[in-house]
C-alpha positions in Angstrom: 94.8 83.9 17.5 97.7 83.2 15.2 100.4 85.6 14.3 98.7 86.2 11.0 95.4 87.4 12.6 93.9 90.5 11.1 93.8 93.5 13.5 90.4 95.1 13.3 88.8 98.3 14.7 85.6 97.7 16.6 83.3 98.9 19.4 82.9 96.7 22.5 81.5 96.6 26.0 84.1 95.3 28.5 81.7 94.6 31.4 77.9 94.3 32.1 76.2 97.6 31.5 79.3 99.3 30.3 79.2 101.8 27.4 80.1 100.4 24.0 83.5 102.0 23.2 86.4 101.8 20.7 88.2 98.5 21.0 90.7 96.6 18.8 90.0 92.9 18.0 91.5 90.3 15.8 89.9 88.4 13.0 91.3 85.1 11.7 92.9 84.9 8.2 90.5 83.2 5.8 90.9 79.4 5.9 90.0 77.2 2.9 86.2 77.6 3.4 86.2 81.1 4.9 84.9 84.4 3.5 86.5 87.7 4.7 83.9 90.4 4.6 84.4 94.2 4.6 81.4 95.3 6.7 79.6 98.3 5.4 76.5 98.4 7.7 75.3 96.7 10.8 71.8 96.8 12.2 71.1 97.4 15.9 68.9 94.7 17.4 67.1 95.1 20.8 68.9 92.0 21.8 72.2 93.9 21.5 71.1 96.0 24.5 70.1 92.9 26.5 73.3 91.1 25.7 75.5 94.1 26.6 73.7 94.5 29.9 73.8 90.7 30.5 70.0 90.7 31.0 69.9 87.0 30.0 73.0 85.9 31.8 76.1 84.2 30.6 77.6 87.3 28.9 81.2 87.1 27.6 83.3 90.2 27.6 84.8 92.0 25.8 81.6 91.9 23.7 81.4 93.3 20.2 77.7 93.2 19.4 76.0 93.1 16.0 74.3 90.3 14.1 72.7 92.2 11.2 75.7 92.5 9.0 75.9 93.6 5.4 79.1 94.1 3.5 81.2 93.2 0.5 83.5 90.1 0.1 87.1 91.1 0.5 88.8 87.7 0.3 87.8 84.1 0.0 89.5 80.8 0.9 90.7 78.5 -1.9 87.8 76.1 -1.5 85.0 78.6 -1.4 82.6 78.1 -4.3 79.6 80.3 -3.6 81.2 83.7 -3.3 83.8 85.8 -5.0 85.6 89.1 -4.2 83.2 92.0 -4.6 80.0 90.1 -3.9 77.3 91.8 -1.7 76.7 89.5 1.3 75.2 89.3 4.7 75.8 87.5 8.0 73.0 87.0 10.6 72.7 85.6 14.1 74.9 82.5 13.7 78.3 81.7 12.3 78.6 78.0 12.9 76.9 74.8 14.1 77.8 71.2 14.5 76.9 70.6 10.8 76.2 66.9 11.5 72.9 66.6 13.5 69.5 66.1 11.9 68.6 69.7 12.1 71.8 70.8 10.4 71.3 68.1 7.7 67.8 69.5 7.1 69.2 73.0 6.6 67.8 74.1 10.0 71.2 75.1 11.6 69.3 77.5 13.8 67.9 74.5 15.6 71.2 72.6 15.8 70.8 69.9 18.4 74.2 70.7 19.9 73.5 74.5 19.8 74.4 76.8 17.0 77.3 79.2 17.5 76.1 82.8 17.8 77.8 85.6 15.8 78.8 87.3 19.1 78.7 86.7 22.8 79.7 83.1 22.2 82.8 81.1 21.9 84.0 79.6 18.6 83.1 76.0 18.0 86.5 74.8 19.2 86.1 76.8 22.4 89.3 78.7 21.9 88.2 82.2 20.9 85.5 84.7 21.6 83.2 85.5 18.6 82.9 89.2 17.9 80.0 90.8 16.0 79.3 93.4 13.4 80.2 96.6 15.2 83.6 96.2 13.5 85.4 96.8 10.2 85.4 93.2 9.0 84.5 89.6 9.9 85.7 86.2 8.8 82.9 83.6 8.4 82.5 80.1 7.1 81.0 80.1 3.6 78.0 78.1 4.8 76.9 80.9 7.1 77.1 83.7 4.5 74.2 84.7 2.3 73.9 86.8 -0.9 72.1 90.1 -0.8 70.0 90.9 -3.9 71.3 93.7 -6.1 68.1 95.7 -5.8 68.3 96.0 -2.1 70.6 98.7 -0.5 73.0 97.2 1.9 71.9 99.6 4.7 68.2 98.6 4.4 69.1 94.9 3.9 71.1 94.6 7.0 68.1 94.3 9.4 66.7 91.5 7.3 69.5 89.2 8.6 67.7 89.2 12.0 64.4 91.1 12.0 63.5 89.9 8.5 64.2 86.2 9.0 62.8 86.1 12.5 59.4 87.1 11.2 59.6 85.4 7.8 60.3 81.9 9.2 57.2 81.6 11.4 55.0 83.2 8.8 56.1 80.6 6.2 56.0 77.8 8.7 52.4 78.5 9.8 51.4 79.1 6.2 50.5 82.7 6.2 49.0 83.6 2.8 45.7 84.2 1.0 42.7 83.5 3.1 44.6 83.7 6.4 44.0 86.4 9.0 47.3 87.3 10.5 48.0 89.7 13.3 51.3 91.2 14.3 51.6 92.4 17.9 54.0 95.4 18.2 55.1 97.6 15.3 58.8 97.9 16.1 62.0 96.5 14.4 60.6 93.0 14.2 56.9 93.9 13.8 57.3 96.3 10.9 59.1 93.5 9.0 56.4 91.0 9.9 53.7 93.3 8.5 55.6 93.8 5.2 56.3 90.1 4.7 52.8 88.9 5.7 51.3 91.4 3.3 53.6 90.2 0.5 52.6 86.6 1.2 49.0 87.6 0.6 47.6 87.4 4.1 45.0 89.7 5.6 47.2 91.7 8.1 46.2 93.4 11.3 48.6 95.3 13.6 47.9 95.0 17.3 49.4 97.9 19.3 48.6 99.7 22.6 47.7 103.0 21.0 46.9 104.4 17.5 50.2 106.2 17.3 51.5 104.0 14.5 48.3 103.4 12.6 49.3 105.5 9.6 52.7 103.7 9.4 51.0 100.3 9.6 48.7 101.1 6.7 51.6 102.3 4.5 53.4 99.0 5.3 50.5 96.9 4.1 48.3 96.4 7.1 44.6 96.0 6.4 43.5 96.8 9.9 44.7 98.1 13.2 43.7 97.3 16.8 44.6 99.7 19.6 44.2 97.6 22.8 44.0 100.7 25.0 40.7 101.6 23.5 37.7 100.4 25.4 36.3 97.2 24.1 39.0 96.7 21.5 40.1 93.2 22.8 36.5 92.0 23.2 35.6 93.1 19.6 38.4 91.0 18.2 37.8 87.7 19.8 38.0 84.6 17.6 39.4 86.6 14.7 42.9 85.5 13.7 44.5 82.3 12.4 48.0 83.4 13.4 49.4 86.0 15.7 53.1 86.9 15.5 53.9 88.4 18.9 57.1 90.5 18.6 57.0 92.3 21.9 59.4 91.7 24.8 56.7 91.8 27.4 54.7 89.0 29.0 51.7 91.2 29.5 48.3 90.5 27.8 49.2 87.0 26.7 45.8 85.6 27.6 44.0 88.5 25.9 45.9 87.8 22.7 45.1 84.1 22.9 41.5 85.0 23.0 41.8 86.7 19.7 42.6 83.4 18.0 40.2 81.3 16.1 39.8 77.6 16.8 43.1 75.9 16.1 44.8 79.3 15.9 48.4 79.8 16.7 50.2 82.6 18.6 54.0 82.5 17.9 56.4 84.3 20.1 59.4 85.9 18.4 59.9 88.5 21.1 61.7 87.2 24.2 60.2 88.4 27.5 62.6 88.0 30.4 59.8 87.2 32.8 57.7 84.0 33.0 54.6 83.9 30.8 51.2 84.2 32.6 49.3 81.7 30.4 46.1 80.2 31.8 45.1 76.7 30.7 41.7 78.0 29.6 43.4 80.3 27.2 44.4 77.1 25.3 41.9 74.4 26.0 38.5 75.7 24.7 39.6 76.4 21.1 42.5 74.0 20.8 44.8 77.0 20.3 48.6 76.7 20.3 51.2 78.9 21.9 54.5 78.5 20.0 57.9 80.1 19.6 60.3 80.6 16.8 63.9 81.7 16.4 65.6 82.8 13.2 65.9 80.6 10.2 68.4 78.1 8.8 70.8 79.3 6.1 68.7 77.9 3.2 65.6 79.7 4.6 67.6 82.9 5.2 68.7 83.0 1.6 65.1 82.3 0.5 63.9 85.2 2.7 66.4 87.6 1.1 65.4 86.5 -2.4 61.7 86.9 -1.5 62.4 90.4 -0.2 64.4 91.2 -3.3 61.5 90.0 -5.5 59.0 92.1 -3.6 61.2 95.1 -2.9 60.9 94.7 0.9 63.4 96.4 3.1 63.6 97.7 6.6 62.7 101.3 7.5 65.9 102.6 9.0 67.7 105.4 10.7 71.4 105.4 9.8 73.7 106.4 12.6 77.5 106.8 13.0 78.9 104.2 15.5 79.9 107.0 17.8 76.1 107.4 18.6 75.6 103.8 19.6 75.1 104.3 23.3 72.6 107.1 22.6 70.8 104.7 20.2 70.6 102.1 23.0 68.9 104.7 25.2 66.5 105.5 22.5 65.7 101.9 21.8 64.7 101.4 25.4 62.3 104.3 25.0 61.0 102.9 21.6 62.3 106.0 20.0 63.2 104.6 16.6 61.2 104.0 13.4 62.1 101.3 12.9 65.7 100.1 13.0 68.9 101.8 13.7 71.7 100.8 11.3 75.3 101.7 11.9 77.3 103.1 9.0 80.6 101.3 9.6 82.5 103.9 7.5 82.2 106.0 10.6 84.5 103.5 12.4 87.3 103.5 9.8 
């Protein structure tokens, strides 16, 4: 960092599995194409827990988590054209990419062929500095990787859209969910509840697949037309050959073959959850009906803005529980127990 770096309060983990605690970091002064953002709220993604614990390997410490960032523009570089001081903006899961490959040229920076640069737990593109996430007072980001938040969405409810929203919107749009399509969402958590709301707004016939009926009433309020509790006898068998598209949001590899059986001919199951174990998929879960098992990550910057505009138009926002940052470790424990409906969001004012 240069001598003009901006000292910033944050919360960080300093080693694998360590508690997230107060930590001071430095942000770069805005360059010509940079936007300095005063962070107001930051969502808590389940991947934050995985990254802090180094469940996926390759963790970089100290680690400041957070990639569902909503705030207000504090300063802009002299060549910034899309944003001005005071704008309501968001930052999601990536803050840079090569900007030159075919994917980047197509606006799919999330599929950058050289690997996009994550908001946290990653090195900067030049390899000189650790990227720090949204559990902090402010962040400096290239204009290209900043999006506008519609005025009718509150910043706290919009924050989870930067990950949970785009992660479900992208595959729903890619696989053409809409009128006449039977769409199922497996799991009604942080990702799943956004998938239900967005699929409903797209005009699809939406079913929630969950283990029990505990969240049935919530699913109906969010727009689900039906609900399947797989723990009930015969539930899986009754729903064979039913869905055109299944969005699987859970982080478990269990029941993959059962879910594939629920697809129609040429149906698709798209994984947006990330099980750490290998998937137990049998060939005859795919061959007889020409079904497809797919995966999807977030969206490019153009699609992320499209998603936010769509959510603004349809008044779609995340169901949240706002917490002070001092309760983040407690929130992690609750996340592991699925004790949240449906997204924790940190009030960054509690840090300042």
